[in-house]
C-alpha positions as CSV (number, residue, x, y, z in Angstrom):
1,M,12.6,40.7,74.8
2,V,13.9,37.1,76.3
3,S,14.4,34.8,73.7
4,V,12.4,31.4,73.9
5,P,14.3,28.0,73.0
6,A,12.1,25.8,70.5
7,F,12.2,22.6,73.1
8,S,13.4,21.8,76.9
9,K,15.4,20.0,78.9
10,D,12.2,17.7,79.2
11,D,11.7,17.2,75.7
12,L,15.5,16.0,75.2
13,L,14.4,13.9,78.5
14,D,11.3,12.3,76.7
15,L,12.6,11.4,73.6
16,A,16.4,10.0,75.1
17,G,14.8,8.2,78.4
18,D,17.0,8.3,81.6
19,R,20.3,6.5,80.0
20,S,20.8,8.5,77.2
21,F,20.1,11.7,78.6
22,A,22.1,10.8,81.9
23,R,25.0,9.6,79.5
24,A,25.1,12.8,77.3
25,Q,26.4,15.0,80.5
26,G,29.5,13.3,80.0
27,Y,29.7,14.6,76.3
28,L,29.1,18.7,76.5
29,D,32.4,19.4,76.0
30,A,33.0,17.1,73.1
31,V,30.4,19.1,71.2
32,A,32.0,21.1,68.3
33,G,31.0,23.1,65.4
34,L,27.6,24.3,66.2
35,E,25.7,25.8,63.6
36,V,22.2,27.3,63.5
37,T,20.9,26.5,59.1
38,E,17.4,26.9,58.3
39,G,16.6,23.4,58.5
40,G,18.2,22.5,62.2
41,V,21.5,22.5,63.9
42,T,24.1,20.8,63.0
43,A,27.6,20.0,65.4
44,T,30.3,17.3,65.5
45,V,30.6,14.9,68.7
46,Y,33.6,13.8,69.7
47,G,34.7,10.4,71.4
48,S,36.4,7.4,70.4
49,D,34.6,8.3,66.8
50,D,33.3,11.8,65.9
51,Y,29.6,11.7,65.0
52,E,27.8,14.3,63.1
53,V,24.3,15.6,64.5
54,T,21.4,16.8,63.4
55,L,18.4,18.2,65.1
56,T,15.5,19.8,64.2
57,V,12.2,21.4,65.3
58,D,9.7,21.1,62.6
59,A,6.3,23.6,62.1
60,D,4.2,21.7,64.9
61,G,7.2,22.7,67.2
62,E,7.8,18.9,67.5
63,L,12.1,18.1,68.0
64,S,14.0,15.0,66.3
65,G,17.7,14.5,65.7
66,E,19.5,12.5,63.8
67,C,22.6,11.0,64.4
68,D,25.2,9.2,62.2
69,C,26.5,6.8,65.9
70,P,25.3,2.9,65.7
71,Y,22.4,3.9,68.2
72,G,21.5,7.1,66.3
73,E,21.5,5.5,62.9
74,D,18.6,2.7,64.0
75,G,16.4,5.6,64.2
76,N,16.5,6.3,68.3
77,F,17.3,9.8,69.9
78,C,20.8,9.1,71.6
79,K,23.4,10.7,73.6
80,H,24.9,12.1,70.8
81,C,21.6,14.4,69.9
82,V,20.9,14.8,74.2
83,A,24.1,16.6,74.0
84,V,24.0,19.2,70.8
85,G,20.7,19.7,72.6
86,L,22.2,20.1,75.8
87,V,24.6,22.9,74.6
88,V,22.1,24.7,72.4
89,L,19.8,24.9,76.1
90,Q,23.3,26.6,77.8
91,R,24.5,28.9,74.9
92,G,20.4,30.5,74.9
93,L,19.8,29.9,71.1
94,D,16.6,30.4,69.9
95,L,16.5,28.0,67.0
96,R,13.4,29.3,65.7
97,Q,14.4,32.7,65.6
98,A,18.7,31.6,64.5
99,G,16.6,29.3,61.6
100,A,14.8,32.6,60.4
101,D,18.0,34.5,60.3
102,A,19.8,31.4,58.0
103,A,16.9,31.8,55.5
104,G,17.2,35.5,55.9
105,R,20.9,35.3,55.2
106,G,19.7,32.9,52.2
107,Q,17.2,35.0,50.7
108,R,19.8,37.6,50.6
109,L,22.0,36.0,48.9
110,D,19.5,34.5,46.0
111,T,18.5,38.4,45.6
112,W,22.2,40.0,45.4
113,L,23.0,36.9,42.9
114,E,19.7,37.4,40.6
115,A,20.5,41.3,40.6
116,L,24.8,40.5,39.0
117,P,25.3,41.4,35.7
118,R,25.1,38.4,33.6
119,E,29.3,39.1,33.0
120,R,29.6,39.4,36.8
121,L,27.8,36.1,37.4
122,L,30.0,34.1,34.6
123,A,33.0,35.4,36.1
124,L,32.1,33.7,39.6
125,L,31.4,30.6,38.0
126,R,34.5,30.4,35.8
127,E,36.4,31.0,39.3
128,Q,34.7,28.1,40.4
129,I,35.2,26.1,38.5
130,A,38.6,26.8,37.6
131,D,39.1,25.7,41.7
132,D,37.2,22.5,41.5
133,R,37.8,20.4,39.3
134,S,34.8,18.1,40.2
135,L,32.4,21.0,39.1
136,R,34.1,21.2,36.0
137,R,33.6,17.6,35.3
138,R,29.9,17.7,36.3
139,L,29.0,21.1,34.0
140,E,31.0,19.9,30.7
141,V,28.9,16.7,30.9
142,R,25.3,18.8,31.2
143,A,26.8,20.7,28.3
144,A,27.5,18.0,26.4
145,A,24.1,16.5,26.8
146,E,22.0,19.8,26.8
147,Q,23.6,20.5,22.5
148,A,20.6,20.8,19.9
149,D,20.0,17.5,18.5
150,A,21.8,18.8,15.3
151,D,24.8,19.1,17.4
152,L,24.8,16.2,19.7
153,D,27.7,14.5,19.9
154,I,27.5,11.0,21.3
155,A,31.0,10.4,21.5
156,S,31.7,13.6,23.3
157,L,29.0,12.9,25.6
158,R,30.5,9.2,26.0
159,S,33.5,10.1,26.7
160,Q,32.8,13.3,29.6
161,I,30.8,10.3,31.3
162,R,33.5,7.9,31.2
163,T,35.5,11.3,33.0
164,L,32.7,11.2,35.1
165,L,32.7,7.6,36.1
166,D,36.7,7.2,36.6
167,I,38.0,6.8,39.9
168,T,41.2,8.2,39.6
169,P,40.7,11.6,40.7
170,F,39.7,9.9,43.8
171,G,41.7,7.2,44.2
172,R,44.6,7.1,46.5
173,Y,47.0,4.6,44.9
174,G,43.9,3.3,42.8
175,Y,41.2,2.9,45.3
176,V,38.9,5.3,47.0
177,E,39.0,5.7,50.4
178,Y,35.9,5.9,52.5
179,A,36.5,9.7,53.1
180,D,36.4,10.2,48.8
181,V,33.8,8.1,48.3
182,D,30.6,10.6,49.1
183,G,32.3,12.9,46.7
184,Y,32.6,9.8,44.1
185,A,29.2,8.9,43.9
186,A,27.9,13.0,43.5
187,Q,29.9,12.1,40.2
188,V,27.9,8.9,39.4
189,E,24.5,10.8,40.3
190,E,25.3,13.1,38.3
191,V,25.7,11.3,35.1
192,A,22.4,8.9,36.0
193,G,20.8,12.6,36.0
194,V,21.9,13.9,33.0
195,L,21.0,10.5,31.6
196,R,17.5,11.0,32.8
197,S,16.9,14.6,31.5
198,L,18.2,12.6,28.0
199,T,15.2,10.5,28.4
200,A,12.6,13.7,29.1
201,A,14.4,15.6,25.9
202,D,13.1,12.2,23.7
203,R,16.7,11.0,23.2
204,A,15.8,7.6,24.9
205,P,17.3,5.2,22.5
206,Y,20.6,7.2,23.3
207,V,20.6,6.7,27.3
208,V,19.9,2.9,26.7
209,T,23.0,2.5,24.9
210,L,24.7,4.9,27.6
211,A,23.3,3.9,30.8
212,R,24.2,-0.1,30.2
213,E,28.0,1.5,29.3
214,A,27.9,3.5,32.8
215,I,26.9,0.3,34.9
216,A,29.8,-1.7,33.4
217,L,32.2,1.1,33.8
218,L,30.7,1.9,37.8
219,C,31.1,-2.4,37.6
220,D,34.8,-2.5,36.6
221,A,35.8,0.4,39.6
222,Y,33.5,-0.5,42.3
223,E,36.1,-3.1,43.7
224,Q,38.2,-0.3,44.1
225,I,36.0,1.6,46.2
226,D,35.3,1.5,49.7
227,D,31.4,2.0,49.5
228,S,30.6,1.1,53.3
229,D,28.3,3.5,53.7
230,G,26.5,2.3,50.3
231,A,26.3,5.8,48.8
232,V,27.8,4.4,45.6
233,G,25.4,1.8,45.8
234,E,22.4,4.2,46.3
235,A,24.2,6.1,43.1
236,A,24.4,3.0,41.4
237,D,20.6,2.0,41.5
238,K,19.2,5.9,40.5
239,L,21.4,4.8,36.7
240,E,19.4,1.4,36.7
241,T,16.1,4.2,37.2
242,A,17.7,6.1,34.2
243,H,18.2,2.8,31.9
244,Q,15.0,1.7,33.4
245,E,12.5,4.9,32.1
246,A,14.6,5.2,28.7
247,C,13.8,1.1,27.4
248,A,10.3,1.7,28.5
249,A,10.5,5.1,26.3
250,S,12.2,3.8,23.4
251,D,11.0,0.6,20.9
252,I,13.5,-1.8,22.5
253,D,14.4,-5.4,21.4
254,P,12.6,-7.7,24.2
255,V,15.2,-10.0,23.7
256,E,18.1,-8.4,24.0
257,T,17.4,-6.2,26.4
258,A,16.7,-10.0,28.3
259,E,19.8,-10.8,27.7
260,W,21.4,-7.8,29.2
261,L,19.4,-8.2,32.0
262,A,20.6,-11.8,32.5
263,D,23.9,-11.1,31.5
264,H,24.1,-8.6,34.5
265,M,22.3,-10.0,37.6
266,L,24.0,-13.7,37.0
267,G,27.3,-11.7,36.5
268,D,29.6,-10.6,39.9
269,W,28.2,-7.7,40.2
270,S,24.8,-8.5,40.1
271,N,23.4,-6.2,43.0
272,L,25.1,-3.2,41.1
273,P,22.7,-2.1,40.8
274,E,19.8,-3.7,42.1
275,I,17.8,-4.0,39.2
276,D,14.0,-4.0,39.6
277,L,12.9,-7.0,37.6
278,G,9.1,-6.3,38.0
279,G,9.9,-2.3,36.0
280,Y,11.3,-4.2,33.0
281,W,9.4,-7.3,33.1
282,P,5.9,-6.0,31.2
283,M,8.4,-4.3,28.3
284,L,10.4,-7.8,27.3
285,G,6.6,-9.5,26.8
286,D,6.5,-13.0,25.8
287,A,9.5,-13.5,23.3
288,G,12.0,-11.9,26.5
289,Q,10.4,-13.4,29.2
290,A,10.8,-16.3,27.8
291,R,14.7,-15.8,26.9
292,F,14.8,-14.6,30.2
293,I,13.6,-17.8,32.1
294,E,15.4,-19.5,29.6
295,R,19.5,-17.9,30.6
296,V,18.6,-18.6,34.2
297,A,17.7,-22.3,34.2
298,E,20.9,-22.7,32.0
299,A,22.9,-20.9,34.9
300,P,26.1,-23.0,35.8
301,R,26.6,-23.8,39.0
302,G,28.9,-22.1,41.9
303,R,28.3,-18.3,42.3
304,S,25.7,-17.9,39.3
305,G,23.6,-21.4,40.7
306,W,23.2,-19.1,43.9
307,T,21.8,-16.3,42.3
308,A,19.9,-18.6,39.3
309,K,18.1,-19.6,42.6
310,Y,17.0,-16.5,43.2
311,L,16.2,-15.4,40.0
312,K,13.9,-17.9,40.1
313,Q,12.0,-17.0,43.3
314,E,11.9,-13.1,41.5
315,I,10.2,-14.9,38.6
316,A,7.6,-16.0,40.1
317,R,7.0,-13.0,42.6
318,V,6.8,-10.5,39.3
319,E,4.5,-13.1,37.6
320,G,2.5,-13.5,40.6
321,N,2.7,-16.8,41.1
322,V,2.3,-17.4,44.9
323,D,2.6,-21.4,44.9
324,A,5.8,-20.9,42.4
325,L,7.3,-18.1,44.9
326,V,6.5,-20.4,47.8
327,A,8.4,-23.5,46.8
328,A,11.8,-21.5,45.3
329,L,12.0,-20.1,48.8
330,A,11.2,-22.9,50.9
331,A,14.0,-25.2,48.8
332,D,16.6,-22.8,50.0
333,P,15.7,-22.4,53.3
334,D,17.1,-19.3,55.8
335,P,18.6,-20.9,59.5
336,F,17.5,-17.7,61.1
337,G,13.9,-17.7,60.2
338,A,13.9,-14.8,57.2
339,T,12.8,-17.6,54.3
340,H,9.9,-18.1,56.5
341,L,8.9,-15.3,57.0
342,R,9.3,-14.3,53.6
343,I,6.9,-17.1,52.6
344,A,4.1,-15.6,55.4
345,H,4.4,-12.2,54.0
346,E,4.2,-13.0,50.6
347,L,1.1,-15.5,51.7
348,D,-0.1,-12.2,53.6
349,R,-0.3,-10.3,50.6
350,A,-1.8,-13.5,48.4
351,G,-5.0,-13.1,51.3
352,R,-4.2,-16.5,52.8
353,A,-3.3,-15.4,56.5
354,A,-4.2,-19.3,57.6
355,E,-1.4,-20.4,56.0
356,A,1.2,-17.3,56.3
357,L,0.6,-18.3,60.1
358,E,1.5,-21.7,59.6
359,W,4.4,-21.4,57.5
360,A,5.4,-18.6,60.1
361,E,5.2,-21.0,63.2
362,R,7.2,-23.5,61.2
363,G,10.2,-21.0,60.8
364,L,9.6,-20.6,65.0
365,R,10.2,-24.3,65.3
366,D,12.8,-25.0,63.2
367,T,14.9,-22.2,64.5
368,S,13.7,-22.2,68.3
369,R,17.0,-22.3,69.9
370,R,18.5,-20.0,67.7
371,P,19.0,-15.8,68.4
372,H,18.6,-13.7,66.1
373,V,14.7,-14.4,64.7
374,D,13.0,-11.0,66.1
375,P,11.4,-10.5,62.8
376,L,10.1,-13.2,62.7
377,A,8.8,-13.5,66.4
378,D,7.2,-10.4,66.0
379,Y,5.4,-11.3,63.5
380,V,3.9,-14.4,65.4
381,V,3.5,-12.7,68.8
382,D,1.3,-9.9,66.9
383,R,-0.7,-12.6,64.6
384,Y,-1.7,-14.5,68.2
385,Q,-2.8,-11.0,69.5
386,Q,-4.8,-10.0,67.3
387,A,-6.2,-13.4,67.7
388,G,-7.0,-13.3,70.9
389,R,-4.3,-15.7,71.9
390,L,-2.1,-13.7,74.4
391,A,-0.8,-16.6,76.7
392,D,0.2,-18.0,72.9
393,A,2.1,-14.8,72.7
394,V,3.6,-14.7,76.4
395,A,5.0,-18.5,75.4
396,V,6.7,-17.3,72.3
397,R,8.2,-14.5,74.0
398,R,9.2,-16.3,76.9
399,E,10.9,-19.4,74.8
400,R,12.8,-16.4,72.4
401,F,13.9,-14.8,75.9
402,S,15.1,-18.5,77.1
403,A,17.1,-19.0,73.8
404,A,18.5,-15.4,73.4
405,P,18.1,-13.7,77.2
406,T,19.1,-10.1,75.9
407,L,17.5,-6.8,77.5
408,E,15.5,-6.4,73.8
409,E,14.2,-9.8,74.2
410,Y,13.3,-9.1,78.2
411,R,11.4,-5.6,76.8
412,K,9.3,-8.1,74.3
413,L,8.3,-10.6,77.1
414,R,7.3,-7.6,79.0
415,D,4.8,-6.0,76.7
416,A,3.4,-9.3,76.1
417,A,3.2,-10.4,79.5
418,R,1.8,-6.9,80.1
419,T,-0.8,-7.1,77.6
420,A,-1.8,-10.4,79.0
421,G,-2.0,-9.3,82.5
422,C,0.6,-12.2,83.7
423,W,3.8,-10.1,84.5
424,D,4.6,-10.6,87.8
425,T,4.9,-13.7,87.3
426,E,7.3,-13.7,84.3
427,R,9.0,-11.1,85.8
428,A,9.8,-13.2,88.5
429,A,11.3,-16.4,86.5
430,A,12.7,-13.9,84.0
431,L,15.4,-12.3,86.6
432,D,15.7,-15.5,88.4
433,R,17.0,-17.2,84.7
434,L,19.3,-13.9,84.1
435,E,20.6,-14.4,88.0
436,R,21.9,-18.2,87.8
437,R,23.2,-16.9,84.1
438,T,26.9,-16.4,84.3
439,P,28.3,-15.1,81.5
440,P,29.8,-16.7,79.6
441,D,27.8,-18.9,79.0
442,D,28.0,-21.3,76.4
443,A,24.8,-22.5,76.0
444,D,23.3,-19.3,74.6
445,L,24.1,-19.0,71.2
446,Y,25.4,-15.0,70.9
447,H,27.6,-12.8,72.0
448,Y,26.5,-10.2,74.7
449,D,28.9,-7.7,75.2
450,G,28.3,-7.8,79.8
451,S,25.6,-8.7,81.9
452,V,22.1,-8.5,80.7
453,L,20.6,-8.5,84.4
454,V,22.6,-5.3,84.9
455,D,21.0,-3.9,81.4
456,V,17.5,-4.9,82.4
457,L,18.0,-3.5,86.3
458,I,19.5,-0.3,84.7
459,Y,16.8,-0.3,82.4
460,E,14.4,-0.8,84.8
461,G,15.7,2.1,86.8
462,D,16.4,0.1,89.8
463,I,20.4,0.9,90.2
464,D,21.0,0.1,93.6
465,A,20.4,-3.1,92.3
466,A,22.5,-3.2,89.1
467,W,25.4,-1.6,90.8
468,R,24.9,-5.2,92.9
469,A,24.8,-6.9,90.3
470,A,27.3,-5.3,88.0
471,E,30.9,-6.5,91.0
472,G,32.5,-9.4,88.6
473,Q,30.0,-9.4,86.3
474,A,29.6,-5.9,84.5
475,S,31.3,-4.8,81.3
476,E,33.7,-1.5,80.9
477,R,30.4,0.1,79.1
478,Q,27.8,-1.3,81.8
479,W,30.5,0.0,84.5
480,L,30.7,3.6,82.8
481,A,26.5,3.4,82.4
482,L,26.1,3.6,85.8
483,A,29.0,5.7,87.0
484,D,27.1,8.4,84.6
485,L,23.9,7.4,86.6
486,V,25.2,7.6,90.4
487,R,27.8,10.8,89.7
488,D,25.4,13.0,91.5
489,E,24.8,11.3,94.4
490,H,27.7,8.7,94.5
491,P,30.5,10.9,93.1
492,A,33.5,8.6,95.1
493,D,31.8,5.6,93.1
494,A,31.4,7.0,89.9
495,L,35.4,8.6,90.2
496,E,36.4,4.9,91.1
497,V,35.0,4.0,87.7
498,Y,36.5,6.9,85.5
499,R,39.8,6.9,86.6
500,R,39.7,2.8,86.2
501,A,38.7,3.9,82.9
502,I,41.4,6.5,81.9
503,E,44.1,3.7,83.1
504,P,44.5,1.6,79.8
505,R,43.6,4.0,77.4
506,T,46.9,5.7,78.1
507,R,48.9,2.8,76.7
508,R,47.0,3.4,73.6
509,T,46.7,5.7,70.8
510,G,44.9,7.5,68.3
511,D,43.2,10.7,68.1
512,G,39.5,8.8,69.1
513,N,41.1,7.0,71.9
514,Y,42.6,10.7,72.7
515,Y,39.2,12.3,72.7
516,E,37.6,9.2,75.0
517,I,40.4,10.3,77.3
518,A,39.7,14.1,77.5
519,R,36.1,13.1,78.3
520,L,36.5,10.8,81.0
521,L,38.6,13.3,82.7
522,L,35.8,15.8,82.9
523,L,33.6,13.4,84.2
524,A,36.1,12.4,87.1
525,R,36.9,16.3,87.4
526,D,33.2,17.1,88.2
527,C,33.2,14.2,90.5
528,H,36.0,15.3,92.4
529,R,34.7,19.5,92.1
530,R,31.7,17.6,94.3
531,L,33.7,15.8,96.7
532,G,35.4,19.0,97.2
533,T,39.2,17.4,96.0
534,E,40.0,19.7,92.9
535,E,43.7,19.5,94.7
536,Q,43.5,16.0,94.1
537,F,42.5,16.4,90.4
538,A,45.1,18.8,89.8
539,A,47.4,16.6,91.0
540,Y,46.5,13.2,89.0
541,L,46.0,15.4,85.8
542,A,49.5,16.6,86.4
543,A,51.1,13.7,86.8
544,L,49.2,12.0,83.9
545,R,50.1,14.9,81.3
546,T,54.1,14.4,82.6
547,V,54.0,10.7,81.8
548,Q,51.9,11.1,78.2
549,K,53.9,14.3,77.2
550,R,55.1,12.7,73.8
551,K,52.4,12.2,72.9
552,R,51.2,15.9,71.1
553,N,47.8,14.9,69.7
554,L,46.9,14.2,73.5
555,M,48.2,17.2,74.8
556,R,46.1,19.2,72.3
557,I,42.7,17.6,73.0
558,L,43.7,18.2,76.5
559,D,44.4,21.7,75.8
560,Q,41.2,22.1,73.5
561,R,39.1,20.3,76.6
562,G,40.6,22.7,79.3
563,L,42.6,20.3,80.8
């Protein structure tokens, strides 16, 4: 019986688009650690950075992918996802069957565990606890929390929570590095889980105090944590949820709770965790609400003053006072239009659509020459199109493209102009604008990597025109993208680009750089094969290895790639 893949190359092309699909061809040898699980396939793709990829196929046969590269984190099916998909196809893996096999292995493991005698299970668990200090600490706090009421030792539980929130086991020289953050965040989440279980067991009054202490400990430690991905911040939010649930289940003192909220929200770490004021507001009652408002009004200038401005907005929001909220927001507008957009959304929620559009239009006027106001422009264009004001929608897109001529603004202008039936005219004017622009153009208040015209022509599929426009204008990123696109038909042109990109990298160090050299060498080798000049590549590679032989990691990576 022939195995039928869960997806095809066409599926990958449809999801990724021509450009990402083409660029993925150069990453096939960079796919490592491919593993099929019940939930899909995972792999690492090496390059200038290492990226983790997960592909899944749902019950309807729909393929989706996740990657932690910047493009993938924006929700796109990136070149790394395509590369993993192509390797799956190359190996003839049937994800459905492989997933079923993984599920079967999991079921066999469950059956085996269920059949083990109690003493054997305990022995296995104790063995794991002996080897995993983090697991031991988490189980110790669970054990302390799940004692009967008469045996509940709050002092011991408090001590165990302190142990879990201590950064010392994770910290190197007193600092938790990025690589260790997930482990620490898991322990913070364990604390939150234990506190929530205590609330569910009718011990909420204890939890109110313990949760506040845990939040304070975390705030004290946070400055020594590299939380670039926000894992600890997300775990802190779960602590706040545990505290809020405990308050709701307890007979709290509303004024004292308002004091604690004000202390935290006006403090140095007011965003750790992000306090949901609306969740607490009904619990505070009139007395607590009044005290919180007083504390915000009394806040001194400086950092607390800026925070107080935000809290005045939050108070207006939770009280449902739209006019007060608009006034508070308007008193300190963001220069890029975010405030105007927030006001528009608040007015929309209040059923005041005409006023909302007026505020958004005002924001566009106030930020007419600034880049990065896309959400505000998107809002106005959407409202214009709903009202049938298609020419006005095009005018907004034209103005935004003029202020910030990027590929994204070009695409948005195209979509609006097509809807209005005037794309031919708008396209000609837009291309003329790009052809006359010589980067860097100081009139544009943003940085763009290379020539916008080149990206636009690549996007439209006019590769020959993009290649001509690239001369003297394109960035290395764009040249490499063009080389990937022309490699099949013009391998000599692509080879020149790859060789040009390799040379400066040989003067740098670092594994990420070495993986990129290997990737470019594989692409160069492919060009030589197409040209029938493999012996020239062999000589070039031998010379490169001789010159770079002192870089042992580079030699190792080249060996791994068959170079």
